[in-house]
Structure formats: structure tokens, C-alpha cells
C-alpha positions as CSV (number, residue, x, y, z in Angstrom):
1,M,129.4,128.4,79.7
2,D,128.1,124.5,81.2
3,D,124.2,123.7,82.0
4,A,125.1,124.5,85.9
5,E,126.1,127.6,85.3
6,A,123.7,128.5,82.6
7,L,120.9,126.8,85.3
8,L,122.4,129.1,87.9
9,R,122.3,132.7,85.7
10,L,118.7,131.6,85.5
11,A,117.8,130.8,89.6
12,L,119.1,134.0,89.8
13,V,117.3,136.1,87.2
14,P,114.6,137.9,89.4
15,G,111.0,137.5,89.3
16,L,111.9,134.9,86.9
17,G,109.5,131.8,87.9
18,P,110.0,127.8,87.6
19,I,107.3,127.6,85.4
20,T,108.7,130.2,83.3
21,A,112.0,129.5,83.6
22,Q,111.1,125.5,81.8
23,R,109.1,127.0,79.1
24,L,112.4,129.1,78.3
25,I,114.4,125.7,78.2
26,E,111.5,124.1,76.6
27,A,112.0,126.3,73.8
28,A,115.2,126.3,73.3
29,D,115.4,122.5,73.6
30,G,116.4,122.2,76.9
31,Q,119.6,123.9,76.4
32,P,119.6,126.1,79.3
33,Q,122.9,128.1,78.2
34,Q,120.6,128.7,74.7
35,V,118.0,130.6,76.9
36,L,121.4,133.0,77.5
37,T,122.1,133.8,74.2
38,W,118.9,135.2,72.4
39,S,118.0,137.9,72.1
40,M,115.1,140.4,74.0
41,A,112.7,140.2,70.9
42,R,113.6,136.1,70.7
43,L,113.6,135.6,74.7
44,Q,109.5,137.6,74.2
45,Q,108.5,135.1,72.0
46,V,108.2,132.8,74.6
47,D,105.1,133.3,77.1
48,G,105.2,134.6,80.0
49,V,108.4,136.6,79.6
50,G,107.8,140.1,79.1
51,A,109.7,143.0,78.3
52,E,111.0,143.2,81.5
53,R,111.9,139.4,82.1
54,A,113.6,140.0,79.2
55,R,115.5,142.4,79.6
56,R,116.9,141.0,83.4
57,I,117.7,137.3,81.4
58,C,120.1,140.0,79.3
59,D,122.0,141.7,82.0
60,P,125.1,141.4,81.5
61,R,126.3,141.0,85.0
62,L,124.8,137.9,85.6
63,G,128.0,136.4,85.4
64,E,129.0,138.6,88.0
65,L,126.1,138.1,90.1
66,A,127.0,134.0,89.9
67,E,130.0,134.5,90.5
68,R,129.7,136.2,94.1
69,E,126.6,133.7,94.7
70,R,129.0,131.1,94.7
71,A,131.5,132.7,97.1
72,E,129.3,134.0,99.8
73,C,127.5,130.0,99.0
74,Q,130.8,128.4,99.5
75,T,131.8,130.9,102.5
76,A,128.2,129.4,104.0
77,G,129.1,126.2,103.7
78,V,126.0,125.8,101.3
79,R,125.7,123.6,97.9
80,I,124.6,125.3,94.8
81,I,123.3,121.7,93.0
82,A,121.9,122.3,89.4
83,R,119.5,120.2,87.8
84,G,121.3,117.4,86.1
85,D,123.6,117.0,88.7
86,A,124.3,113.7,90.4
87,D,123.2,114.7,93.8
88,Y,119.9,116.4,92.2
89,P,117.2,114.5,93.8
90,K,115.8,112.5,90.9
91,D,112.0,112.6,92.3
92,L,112.0,116.9,91.9
93,E,112.5,115.9,88.1
94,V,108.9,114.8,88.0
95,L,107.6,118.3,88.2
96,A,106.4,120.3,85.8
97,D,108.5,123.1,87.1
98,P,111.3,121.0,88.6
99,P,113.5,123.5,90.6
100,L,116.8,125.3,87.9
101,C,119.1,125.1,91.3
102,L,118.5,123.5,95.0
103,W,120.7,125.7,97.4
104,V,121.5,122.6,100.0
105,Q,123.5,122.4,103.7
106,G,124.2,119.2,105.4
107,Q,123.9,116.5,102.7
108,L,121.1,114.2,100.6
109,E,121.6,110.8,100.9
110,A,119.9,107.7,99.0
111,R,117.7,107.0,101.5
112,D,115.9,110.0,101.7
113,R,113.7,108.7,99.0
114,L,111.8,106.4,101.9
115,A,110.2,109.7,103.0
116,I,107.1,110.7,104.5
117,A,106.4,113.8,104.2
118,V,104.8,115.4,107.9
119,V,103.1,118.6,108.2
120,G,99.9,120.8,109.8
121,P,99.7,124.2,110.8
122,R,101.8,126.7,113.0
123,R,99.7,126.4,115.2
124,P,98.8,123.3,116.5
125,S,96.0,122.1,119.5
126,A,98.0,120.5,121.3
127,Y,97.3,116.5,120.2
128,G,98.3,118.4,117.0
129,H,101.6,119.0,118.3
130,R,101.7,115.2,119.8
131,Q,100.6,113.5,117.1
132,A,103.6,115.1,114.8
133,V,106.0,114.1,117.8
134,R,104.8,110.9,117.4
135,F,104.4,110.4,113.9
136,A,108.0,112.0,112.6
137,G,109.5,110.2,115.8
138,S,108.7,105.9,114.7
139,L,109.3,107.0,110.8
140,A,112.8,108.0,112.1
141,R,113.7,105.4,114.3
142,I,113.0,102.6,111.2
143,G,115.0,104.7,109.5
144,A,113.0,106.4,107.1
145,T,113.4,110.1,106.2
146,V,110.7,112.5,107.4
147,V,109.8,115.7,105.0
148,S,108.8,119.0,106.7
149,G,109.4,123.1,105.9
150,L,110.6,124.2,108.7
151,A,107.4,126.3,110.1
152,R,106.9,127.1,113.7
153,G,104.1,124.5,114.8
154,V,103.8,121.0,113.3
155,D,106.9,121.6,111.0
156,T,109.2,122.2,113.6
157,A,107.5,119.8,115.9
158,A,108.2,116.9,113.4
159,H,111.5,117.8,112.4
160,Q,112.4,118.1,116.4
161,A,111.3,114.1,116.5
162,A,113.4,113.2,113.6
163,V,116.6,114.9,115.1
164,E,116.3,113.2,119.0
165,A,115.2,109.4,117.5
166,K,118.4,110.0,115.8
167,G,117.4,110.1,112.4
168,R,117.2,112.4,109.4
169,T,115.3,114.9,108.1
170,L,114.6,117.5,105.5
171,A,113.8,120.6,105.7
172,V,112.7,122.2,103.0
173,L,112.5,126.3,103.1
174,G,110.6,129.0,101.8
175,S,113.6,131.3,101.8
176,G,116.9,131.2,100.9
177,I,119.1,129.6,103.8
178,G,120.7,132.9,104.7
179,K,118.1,134.2,105.0
180,L,116.1,131.9,106.8
181,Y,112.7,131.8,108.3
182,P,111.3,131.6,110.9
183,E,115.1,133.2,112.4
184,E,113.9,131.3,115.8
185,N,114.5,127.8,114.1
186,R,118.0,128.2,113.5
187,A,119.6,126.4,115.7
188,L,117.2,123.0,114.8
189,A,118.7,123.8,111.1
190,D,122.2,123.4,112.1
191,R,120.9,120.5,114.1
192,I,119.9,118.8,111.2
193,A,122.8,120.2,108.5
194,A,125.4,119.3,111.3
195,G,124.2,114.9,110.8
196,H,120.9,114.7,110.5
197,G,119.6,115.2,106.9
198,A,119.3,118.2,105.1
199,V,118.4,121.7,105.1
200,L,117.5,122.6,101.3
201,S,116.2,125.8,99.5
202,E,115.1,126.7,95.9
203,F,115.8,130.3,96.6
204,P,118.9,131.9,96.3
205,L,121.4,132.6,99.5
206,R,119.8,135.8,100.1
207,T,116.1,135.7,99.6
208,S,113.6,136.6,102.1
209,A,110.6,134.8,102.7
210,S,107.2,136.3,101.2
211,P,104.2,134.7,100.3
212,G,104.4,133.4,97.2
213,T,107.4,131.8,97.5
214,F,105.9,129.1,100.4
215,P,103.4,127.7,97.8
216,R,106.9,126.8,95.7
217,R,108.3,125.5,98.7
218,N,105.1,123.1,99.6
219,R,105.4,121.3,95.9
220,I,109.0,120.6,96.9
221,V,108.1,119.1,99.3
222,A,105.5,116.8,98.3
223,A,107.4,115.8,95.4
224,L,110.2,114.3,97.5
225,S,108.0,111.8,99.6
226,L,106.5,108.9,98.6
227,A,103.2,110.5,101.1
228,T,101.9,113.4,102.9
229,L,100.4,112.7,106.3
230,V,98.5,115.8,107.0
231,V,98.7,116.0,110.5
232,E,96.3,118.3,111.7
233,A,94.8,121.1,109.5
234,G,92.1,124.1,108.7
235,A,89.9,124.8,106.2
236,Q,92.0,127.0,104.2
237,S,95.9,125.4,105.6
238,G,98.4,125.8,104.3
239,A,99.5,121.6,104.4
240,L,95.7,121.0,102.5
241,I,98.1,122.9,99.3
242,T,101.2,120.2,100.3
243,A,98.7,117.2,100.2
244,R,97.1,118.3,96.5
245,L,100.3,118.9,95.4
246,A,101.4,115.4,96.6
247,G,97.6,113.7,95.3
248,E,98.4,114.6,91.7
249,L,101.9,113.8,92.0
250,G,100.7,110.1,91.9
251,R,101.5,110.1,95.7
252,G,100.0,109.0,98.6
253,V,97.8,111.7,100.4
254,L,97.3,110.4,104.1
255,A,95.6,111.8,107.4
256,L,94.2,112.2,111.8
257,P,91.3,112.6,112.2
258,G,90.2,115.2,114.9
259,N,87.4,116.5,116.7
260,V,84.7,117.7,113.9
261,D,84.6,120.4,116.3
262,N,87.4,122.0,116.4
263,P,87.6,124.4,113.5
264,D,91.6,123.5,113.2
265,S,90.5,119.6,112.3
266,M,88.0,120.7,109.7
267,G,90.5,120.3,106.4
268,A,92.1,117.2,107.7
269,N,88.5,115.9,108.0
270,R,87.5,116.6,104.8
271,L,90.5,114.9,103.0
272,I,89.4,111.7,104.3
273,R,86.2,112.8,103.5
274,D,87.3,113.4,100.2
275,G,89.7,109.9,99.6
276,A,92.4,110.0,101.3
277,V,93.8,107.4,103.6
278,L,93.0,107.7,107.6
279,V,96.0,107.1,109.8
280,T,95.7,106.4,113.7
281,S,98.7,104.5,113.7
282,M,102.4,103.5,112.3
283,E,100.3,100.1,111.1
284,D,98.4,102.3,109.8
285,L,101.0,104.6,107.5
286,L,102.7,101.4,107.0
287,E,100.2,99.2,105.3
288,E,99.1,102.2,103.0
289,V,103.2,102.2,101.8
290,A,104.4,100.0,100.9
291,P,108.8,99.8,101.2
292,L,107.9,101.4,104.6
293,A,106.7,98.4,105.9
294,T,109.9,96.4,104.1
295,L,112.0,99.1,106.1
296,A,110.5,98.8,109.4
297,K,110.6,94.5,108.8
298,A,114.3,95.4,109.1
299,T,114.5,97.6,111.7
300,P,114.2,95.9,115.4
301,G,111.8,97.3,118.4
302,E,108.9,99.3,118.2
303,P,108.6,101.5,116.2
304,E,105.7,103.9,118.1
305,K,108.2,104.0,121.6
306,D,109.8,106.2,122.5
307,L,112.2,106.0,124.9
308,R,111.5,109.4,126.9
309,A,109.2,108.2,128.6
310,Q,110.3,105.1,130.5
311,S,112.2,106.1,132.7
312,L,109.8,108.7,135.4
313,T,110.3,109.6,138.4
314,G,107.4,107.9,140.7
315,R,106.1,111.8,140.9
316,E,106.9,112.7,137.0
317,R,104.6,109.5,136.2
318,Q,102.5,110.5,138.3
319,L,101.6,114.1,136.4
320,Y,102.5,112.9,133.2
321,Q,99.5,110.8,133.4
322,L,97.2,114.1,134.3
323,L,98.4,115.5,131.1
324,D,96.7,115.1,128.0
325,D,95.7,117.4,125.6
326,Q,93.5,119.7,127.6
327,P,95.7,122.5,129.3
328,R,95.8,121.8,132.8
329,P,96.6,125.3,135.1
330,I,99.0,124.8,137.7
331,D,97.0,124.5,140.3
332,D,94.5,122.5,138.8
333,L,97.9,119.9,139.3
334,V,98.1,120.9,143.2
335,R,94.8,120.2,143.7
336,I,94.4,116.4,141.9
337,G,98.0,115.5,142.4
338,Q,97.8,116.3,146.5
339,L,101.5,118.0,146.7
340,P,103.1,121.4,147.0
341,V,103.3,123.8,144.1
342,S,107.0,124.0,144.3
343,Q,107.2,120.0,143.8
344,V,105.1,120.7,141.0
345,S,106.6,123.1,138.8
346,A,109.4,122.0,139.6
347,T,108.4,118.1,137.9
348,L,106.7,120.0,135.3
349,L,110.1,121.9,134.6
350,S,112.1,118.4,134.2
351,L,109.1,117.0,132.0
352,E,110.1,120.5,130.0
353,L,112.9,119.6,129.0
354,R,112.2,116.0,128.7
355,R,110.0,117.4,125.8
356,L,107.2,114.9,127.7
357,A,105.3,118.3,128.4
358,R,104.3,121.6,127.3
359,K,103.4,124.8,128.2
360,T,100.3,126.7,126.4
361,P,98.6,129.6,127.6
362,G,95.5,127.5,129.5
363,G,98.1,126.1,131.2
364,Y,100.2,122.3,130.7
365,V,99.1,119.6,128.1
366,R,101.3,116.5,127.6
367,A,103.8,116.3,124.2
368,L,103.8,113.1,123.7
């Protein structure tokens, strides 16, 4: 048995988290295959390994389980990359509890080390959604990789913007790839894996998402990135966990300021108060993250320029300019624009298809 096989078997042990697994490997002088030869009594001498975990590690069926996992992954087009493999991301090795294995769909590339995490809430305001699109798109256009968690809201907006800018993005899941969550993002995940980056997870293929899997996901997001940009965050937002982990790893923590009256901006504003770098433009971001500034200089064009808004018809431009962060009902747009309802509805649909406008419960907002 080689190291890769031993690491996979340990990764498949139910209830064996990365911290305890790392303790076991360290106790075995860095030899994971040695752990699998130990008796239950020897295993329980390691802190955090009780009788039940020891029994599971000693289960003789682990080899069959690993063989079945490999076969299922091959059918699904998913690679298993063990720690120590040539393709294993070097930046994860700085973690105190690096993943034993990664399940990857798509391609990881050396240039992905020039990455920024873009994180925020699952229900962003129109402002938060627009800023996620703005920054992720700009980062992708200069050649940086956008990292996020494929959750609803800001994560989805960031991944989509990177793909539409023909850039690269890494989607780090809080579930197994075969149990992708949320399922509604399956098409987006497929687009990412088909040539725009990679979908990856430290969880076996059929692992369902749970409250405990998302914080583990966040440390990978932070470790894969030169800096973490918090677009919007409430006081208890998971984005704050990613920001804290980034700071602990010595990575940059950046935050967009938000409305002080908006509870969804409280967490991001507190980050700024506590020392995070205030960012309002790509220039601010590039000034803080030196490797990206060098990358941007080699990229022609304006980083924040979005071509979607450049070919609007007169009526499309008129309605687009009437939209902002506050939802506007169609009736208001009809009245202000002095246009027939049918024309307003058709034009709004066109703007939605271009991802320049977004429908919310209170009306339409600008999406870029």
C-alpha cells in the first residue's frame, strides 16, 4: 500500500476529521500507511481517537470501500488527488489540517496560485450582488483566478462573472461532488469544470452537505487565495469565518464598505474597523495584492470594463440608467420612462438575459 492509497482510506473513515487524521499521521512519523497497521489500543493513544473511531480505522472493508470510491469517481469524471501528489495544491500544505485527499472535476493549474477569494452572503443586497460581479469579472479579465464556495448569492455571482469573462474560477464545495449543493448550481459547476477552472472538495464523492462541512470548506477557500475579499457580510456571516482563517494564514483580508444602516453590512464594516483593508475599486485591490498588480500591467484594457453594457439600444440604455440598488417596480419605470408597459417588460427581459438587471421581490435592480 502506498501513501496515496493509505490517505484515501483514512479520508473515507466516517467521523475522522482532518485534525485527528493529522495527529495520527504525525504520530506515525508522517507515514499514513503505518496508521492502518496499528491496533485499536495503539490508535486510542492518539488524542481524539476514541474506541469508535479506532474500530472504524481498523475495519477490514476500508480497502473495498476505497476501490469502490475510485471506480465511482472514474465513472463520474472526478479525480482523487492525495496529499503529496504532484497536482496537490501547494498552498494547502500551510494548513495545520490539510485535506488528506481532494476530489477534483476540471483542471487545477499553476496559475491558480494567483487567486483571490470572493465571498459574501447567500442573500446579498443588489449592491452586494453587483459588486461581486464587478470584482470577480475584473479579476478574471486580468488573469487572476476567482475562488469561492459555489453557494447561493455572492459565491454564485462571483463564479458566473469569472466564467462570463472567460477566466478561471475554483469552486470549493461543502459537500461531495456527487452530492453538489445547492443542486441548482449543477449547470454552473459543469461549465466551470468544462474549461473554466475546477470544482473541488475534500469530501468523498457521495458526501451530503451538513452544518459541519461548510467551515471545513472555508479554510480551503482561504488557503487557496492570496487574499479574501468580503463583499458583504452580516454579523454572523460565514464569510467572516473565511476572512478570519485568511488572516490566521497570513493572507490578505479585504472588505467592501457597506451602508451602516444595513445589518447585512455590519460584519464587513467591522472587519474594516478591526484592520481589514478597505476596498472600493480594483485599483485598491491591486495596490494591496502586489502579484496581481504585476499581472494587471501585462493585461491590456481596463480591468473593470464590462462589455455587456456597451452595445445597448437607446431604450435599453434608458431603462438601465433608471435602475440602481433600490428595487423599482415596472409601474415606476413606465411612469418615469414614459414608455408602454409592453416595451418596458420586453426591455427588462433583454437586460436580464444580458445579466445587467435582476428581478427581486420589490422590482428590478441594476446587476452590474
